[in-house]
N, C-alpha and C positions, 0 to 999 in steps of 0.2 A: 609459833615459830616465825621469826622475822627473816626476810630475805632481801638482799640487794642484788639485782641481776641486770643483765643486758637483754634487750628485747630482740631475741634472735628470730622470732616469727616476722617481726617488722623488717628485719634485715633482708629476709627472703622476699617479702612483698615489695620492698624498695627496689631491689635488683630487678625484679620482673617488671615493675612499673617503668623504670628507666629504660629498659630494653624495648618494652612495648611502645613507649613514647617515641622511640627512634624508628618504629615501624616493623620491628621484629615480631613474627608470628609463631615461629618454631624456636622456643627457648628451652634448651636442655638444662638439666641440673645434674652436676656431679657432686654427690653428697659426701660428707665425711662418714666415719663409721657410725652406724645407726644405734650402737649401744651407748653413744654419747648424747646427752640431752641437747647440746648445742646443734649437733647435726640433725637430730630429729626435728627441732624447732625451725631450723633454716629450711628443711625440706617442707615442713608444713606451710611456711611462708611462701615458698615457691608454688606449692599446690594452690593455696588461697589466691595468690596473685594471678595465676593462670586462669583459675575458675572465674574470678571477678571480672577479668578482661575478656573472657570468652575465647581464650587461646587453646589451640589444639594440644592434646596430651602428647608429650614426648616421653618415651620410656626413661625412667630414672636409671642413672648409672651410679652404683655405690663405689666408694673409694675409701682409702685411709686418708690421712691428712698430708701426705707427702707429694713433693714435686715429681718424684719418680713414678708414682701411680698416676698422677695427672698426665704425665707424658704417655704412659701406656694407654690410658683412656683416650687421649687425643688421637693417637694412631688408630685406635678402634673407630672413633667417630669419623675420621676422614675416610676410612675404608668402607664404612657403612652408610656414608652420605651425611656429611656434617650439617648440623642445623646452622641457621644464620647467627645464632647467639647462644652463649653458654653462661650460666650462673654457677660458678665454682664455690664450694662450701668454705674455702679459705684461699688466701693469696698464694700459698705454696702449690696447691692443686692448679690454680690459674697459671702459675709460672710454667709448670710442666705441660699444661695444655697448649700454651702459646708456643713453646719450643716445638712440640709435635706438629702443630698446625703449620708453622713456618717451614720446618724441615720437609713436610709433605706438599709444599707448594701453595699453601693458602696464605693469604695476607690478613693480618690482624691490624685493624678492625675491618678492612674493606670487604673481606669474604666472610669473616666470622668475628663478632664482637664478644668480648670476654669481660665478666665482672667477677671480682673476688670478694672476700670478706676479711676484715681485721685491720687493713691499712698498715701492714707490718712495715717496720723500718726498711727502707729501700724500695718499697712498692712504686714510688714515684720515679725510680731509676730503672725499672724493668724496660725492656724494649718491645713494644711501646710501653710508656708509663701506664700503670694499671688503674683502671676505674675500679673502685672498691667501696665497700661499706665500712666506715670508720666507727670503731667502738672506742670511747674515751676511757681507757683503762686507768688513767690517773684519777679521773673523777670517780670511777667505780671504787678504787681503793680508798679514796677520801670518804666517800659515802658509807662504805663498810665500817671504817673506823668511827665515824660520827654516830652511826646506828648502834654500834657496840657500846660506845661511851654513854649514849642516851639510856640504854637498858641497864648498864652498870649503875648509873646515877638514879635508877628507879623510874625512869620514863617509860612510856608505852611504846612497845615495838610497832614499827610501821614498815610495810613492804614498799620497796622502791624498785622501779623498773626504769632503766635508762634507755632512751631512744637513740638509735644510731644515726649517723649522717652519711649521705651519699657523697663520695668524692669523685667527681667526673674528671677523668684524664683521657689519654689518647687510645685506650684499648676498646672503646666503643664508638660507633658512628651510625648514621642513618642506614637502615637496611637497603640493600641494592634490589632493584626490581628483578623479579624472577624471569 
């Protein structure tokens, strides 16, 4: 079986590393639905990143992929004592989180930094512009077609895993002293 995929574990690790580099020690994760492999792998990356950096465990919060659920989770996080940073499993969850935080009187990124995943169209126009993990979907599609054509032409199948890129925007900043 030949696969061409995005490195979702690395996406989680990159988000945690970025936030930890800014001094955040309590990094929450709002996952996507855990019956999706992307959500499970991003969760694994968050766990690995926190463990590698010796960060304290913060309880996982499960979500769907929607901004509406992100908003509900954001309200819950504020009421239960918001962490200094949140890694959202996608940009839509991040959008809902940011709205909830702002409506509840928190400043993003001064009080809580937020990182999403996917670098969806418009993420640079969120308020604040969203720091996110970019997956190059155009390259993914091209590599899938190339791999398929190689196999059709009798070539050997090879697995391809594409590394994501961190896009730093204004939704993350240095952690404030406690």
